[in-house]
Steps between C-alpha positions, in 0.01 A plus 500: 500500500695188411620428151274301278491403139199533277510131431194299421595159624341163451539167675587204279581150626551637849762759399444870466603636164480844341421559138553824312221758497594857478858574403446480126648615173187680395359208303129466564205309359150611598178303492170679573234323709180606667575685823860389485805629320752222465851619425754236410849604595781338301885488494535520875811625675621423849467792739132511592333163472151356502243315299217612272174312536174506304210500742266300281681332209189336349244728336197476276360811331122545536357832377686790667623290793747221546410206715686196620459190285307243702512133407319197634774307674523121499347343809837376627639858492190674639646549848798683352271753339242528776584865569450784249797566275558846647524354853753240394701761308508727803631214712768423239614864494507518876723195508711643219547854635413470873395368723304817571595655832805280543866601516560301179249709304617689193643843583305682232229430242394762245163393356421649157141581409315687228155659535231638273472800732692823442726436800830616348771319697384407847709326765276300729609411854313315775658696784647845556783380725732326252773760453683304230206488258395857582851618412472317169166675444658837575788421265264418214298816564812711456620318187190432288350802327298356209201412715377574855661270757283442806518290814196309620492354852234235569573492875430131533695266734742289299348191654168591332656605168450274202709647218825340384729764645367437849699174507826698515655698783485814287285532191258709301285495190572715195164579342485682169225615270294558308553188290207318332473124532688303236696807383872565522578874513859616449456802725375287788778248449769773497376650827477165674848407381637830627339442841649152528844625387492777759397256771799287413724810502379588851574147623851514353565835668358387832711183502804713409462714811326809358332715763134578415391811687164503675217733411137513403315266265154597377263204501136401482341275763216268400174587677219304333354372174194630311275281284300598193128582537317170441152363460404375847352177364720401204819672622566620147664841451267797465779759447852550368791713622416863432695656210630769732651237731625254238883486471547741792657256744630665820311825437353680801137400541280759666136495609276551197751367242349258247571130550268301277287562189180297534361338185176684575685829458553613863833575662600341829717740699751461783310578819759466775655798673849351519709571192663181372686377192359232267729246331468183297209679333305269269756217527375218276599223742294657779158478334446146628630606844240773535747790497467812286800665669685524830528811715813608678632781718818691425765501770870574547727227633830589670778251436839485676845493343611147412837341424604140481699366796768272362629213708 
């Protein structure tokens, strides 16, 4: 494995430059957003470099959600804004941090998210074959004790992945919860900060030649999503997450266990024979997506020993 730096690089005026990201003097500013935890890192040092970006810098609060501000553009500028804002922002970030799949792509992106579900700290990966990020996951599992630290593998080809971290050669999402929308919780902030600090520590050690021994990493593999019971005509919800399932993300779900409490009073139970683990239970952002929770299967991943190969 060749030496690499956890630098998030960007192209400006045809030259490739690096701006500080992760080697910091512990000065942070946090801003809570819907479905996104934005951590501003300040007073940057010079060992590990990168750039911090806000995915969607323009917001408008509407009820319990935050939507992009949409304006009617002047006719002469209409072509510039012909695509949705999110599409244009994704293209900008790909140009800034990629290009995705190219040799010039950023070495590592750590994407920070918060969730209304009781997920604890979950490290989300698209594949199970990236030994670098899996070693970071293992490192965090051994160091963080305040909350459960779990690994979730989506098992999706990087070419089909759409999250920010998929732009980089190595990357993962740090998902933490529960955190209500519009609320800043000190305990959630402290855990996320610890996870980012430890990730930076691992990168420093790796680049310094530390040997990271192989071993087993416990993970959960995404299997499928489950929607709420709905009225067949109006598609409105006819049930809520059952109290016995609420806040029990990653529990073992067995046949006959309660899933939903119908507003008519009945209980909808888990009918499948295969025992699986629910997660992202009752995530607020998933209502409009038709998802009550995801189901995953627990597995053990074996990872090899890694050490940087210096030139």
